[in-house]
TORVEX-541123 format. One record per residue (C-alpha): x, y, z; residue number from 0. Coordinates in pm, 1 decimal, always signed. Each point is the difference from the previous one (the first is absolute). Layout:
N
@u = X v = Y w = Z n = NUM
...
This chain:
104
@u = -8625.7 v = -12525.5 w = +5194.8 n = 0
@u = +134.4 v = +295.8 w = -202.1 n = 1
@u = +207.0 v = +109.6 w = +298.5 n = 2
@u = +150.7 v = -350.5 w = +24.0 n = 3
@u = +95.4 v = +6.1 w = -369.1 n = 4
@u = +152.5 v = +347.6 w = +35.2 n = 5
@u = +189.7 v = -115.5 w = +307.5 n = 6
@u = +130.4 v = -303.6 w = -190.5 n = 7
@u = +111.6 v = +216.9 w = -291.7 n = 8
@u = +163.5 v = +252.7 w = +234.5 n = 9
@u = +184.0 v = -279.1 w = +182.6 n = 10
@u = +117.4 v = -148.0 w = -330.4 n = 11
@u = +121.4 v = +342.9 w = -110.5 n = 12
@u = +180.6 v = +60.3 w = +329.8 n = 13
@u = +174.2 v = -336.3 w = -11.8 n = 14
@u = +68.1 v = +54.9 w = -366.5 n = 15
@u = +190.0 v = +320.4 w = +77.3 n = 16
@u = +241.2 v = -220.2 w = +188.9 n = 17
@u = +46.8 v = -208.0 w = -317.3 n = 18
@u = -213.8 v = -284.5 w = +131.8 n = 19
@u = -216.0 v = -202.3 w = -239.3 n = 20
@u = -339.1 v = -53.7 w = +163.7 n = 21
@u = -264.1 v = -241.4 w = -128.1 n = 22
@u = -298.4 v = -126.0 w = +195.0 n = 23
@u = -375.1 v = -30.8 w = +25.3 n = 24
@u = -214.3 v = +304.2 w = +65.6 n = 25
@u = -238.1 v = -33.2 w = +292.5 n = 26
@u = -375.3 v = +33.7 w = -18.9 n = 27
@u = -311.5 v = -158.0 w = -144.6 n = 28
@u = +105.6 v = +76.5 w = -357.6 n = 29
@u = +281.0 v = -255.3 w = +39.7 n = 30
@u = -266.3 v = -271.4 w = +9.4 n = 31
@u = -173.9 v = +131.4 w = -313.0 n = 32
@u = +306.2 v = +88.8 w = -200.1 n = 33
@u = +105.5 v = +341.6 w = -117.2 n = 34
@u = -101.3 v = +171.8 w = -320.2 n = 35
@u = +151.5 v = +324.0 w = -124.0 n = 36
@u = -68.1 v = +246.6 w = -280.8 n = 37
@u = +306.0 v = +136.3 w = -179.5 n = 38
@u = +25.8 v = +380.4 w = +27.4 n = 39
@u = +316.6 v = +75.5 w = -195.3 n = 40
@u = -8.3 v = +22.3 w = -381.8 n = 41
@u = +239.9 v = -297.3 w = -1.2 n = 42
@u = +127.2 v = -200.1 w = +296.4 n = 43
@u = +246.2 v = -285.0 w = +9.2 n = 44
@u = -58.8 v = -339.2 w = +157.0 n = 45
@u = +331.4 v = -102.9 w = +153.0 n = 46
@u = +132.8 v = -351.8 w = +59.2 n = 47
@u = +101.0 v = +100.6 w = +353.7 n = 48
@u = -92.4 v = +294.8 w = +227.2 n = 49
@u = +311.2 v = +192.2 w = -97.1 n = 50
@u = +44.8 v = +292.8 w = -243.0 n = 51
@u = +298.1 v = -179.3 w = -157.3 n = 52
@u = -204.2 v = -314.0 w = -70.8 n = 53
@u = -104.6 v = -104.2 w = -349.0 n = 54
@u = -328.5 v = +148.0 w = -126.1 n = 55
@u = -190.7 v = -307.3 w = -121.9 n = 56
@u = -315.0 v = +178.7 w = -116.8 n = 57
@u = -144.1 v = +348.7 w = -42.4 n = 58
@u = -348.4 v = +99.2 w = +113.2 n = 59
@u = -195.1 v = +310.8 w = -100.5 n = 60
@u = -230.5 v = +250.4 w = +172.2 n = 61
@u = -334.4 v = -161.3 w = +77.9 n = 62
@u = +128.4 v = -360.2 w = -6.7 n = 63
@u = -109.0 v = -215.7 w = +293.7 n = 64
@u = +271.8 v = -206.1 w = +166.8 n = 65
@u = +20.9 v = -196.5 w = +321.3 n = 66
@u = +73.1 v = -320.1 w = +183.2 n = 67
@u = -180.6 v = -250.9 w = +220.3 n = 68
@u = +194.3 v = +127.9 w = +301.3 n = 69
@u = +90.8 v = +350.9 w = +106.3 n = 70
@u = +373.9 v = +39.5 w = +27.5 n = 71
@u = +222.1 v = +301.4 w = -0.7 n = 72
@u = +369.8 v = +41.0 w = -36.9 n = 73
@u = +251.3 v = +275.5 w = +19.3 n = 74
@u = +349.6 v = +79.2 w = -109.9 n = 75
@u = +161.7 v = +323.1 w = +114.2 n = 76
@u = -263.3 v = +272.6 w = -56.0 n = 77
@u = -209.3 v = -209.6 w = -241.3 n = 78
@u = -318.1 v = -183.2 w = +104.0 n = 79
@u = -149.7 v = -286.1 w = -201.4 n = 80
@u = -318.6 v = -209.0 w = -10.5 n = 81
@u = -27.9 v = -359.3 w = -115.4 n = 82
@u = -181.8 v = -77.9 w = -325.5 n = 83
@u = -48.5 v = -330.8 w = -177.6 n = 84
@u = +157.1 v = -29.8 w = -345.6 n = 85
@u = +93.5 v = -283.8 w = -233.2 n = 86
@u = +296.4 v = +209.6 w = -113.9 n = 87
@u = +188.7 v = -48.6 w = +330.9 n = 88
@u = +192.9 v = -320.6 w = +63.8 n = 89
@u = -197.3 v = -72.9 w = +318.7 n = 90
@u = -327.1 v = +165.1 w = -123.2 n = 91
@u = +60.2 v = +274.1 w = +262.1 n = 92
@u = +63.0 v = +349.0 w = -134.2 n = 93
@u = +43.4 v = +325.7 w = +186.7 n = 94
@u = -128.1 v = +348.4 w = -81.9 n = 95
@u = +87.4 v = +334.6 w = +155.7 n = 96
@u = -256.8 v = +88.8 w = +265.5 n = 97
@u = -26.9 v = +354.6 w = -137.7 n = 98
@u = -101.8 v = -134.3 w = -342.6 n = 99
@u = -320.4 v = -166.1 w = +123.3 n = 100
@u = -301.2 v = +56.2 w = +222.3 n = 101
@u = -180.2 v = -280.6 w = +181.8 n = 102
@u = -357.1 v = -61.4 w = -115.9 n = 103
């Protein structure tokens, strides 16, 4: 399953280098259980959209647990994102940089 996630992230990054916005479900059993992540960075933004130019709707801190009921990833240029649930986003779907979190 880890290889699948790495492949998905690599594909998103490759397409992102072409300026393509990529959003979709991640494969694997964890998609059925949801995805939970622990924030690694001292502070990490939760973006409205998976795009570095998007509005930061919330800030999370190292050790915070975030996640969503489905596993989704997105990419924009060289940036990879994971889906997190947040009331601060208009559609309750926020996005965090993949480097800022680790799946638990």
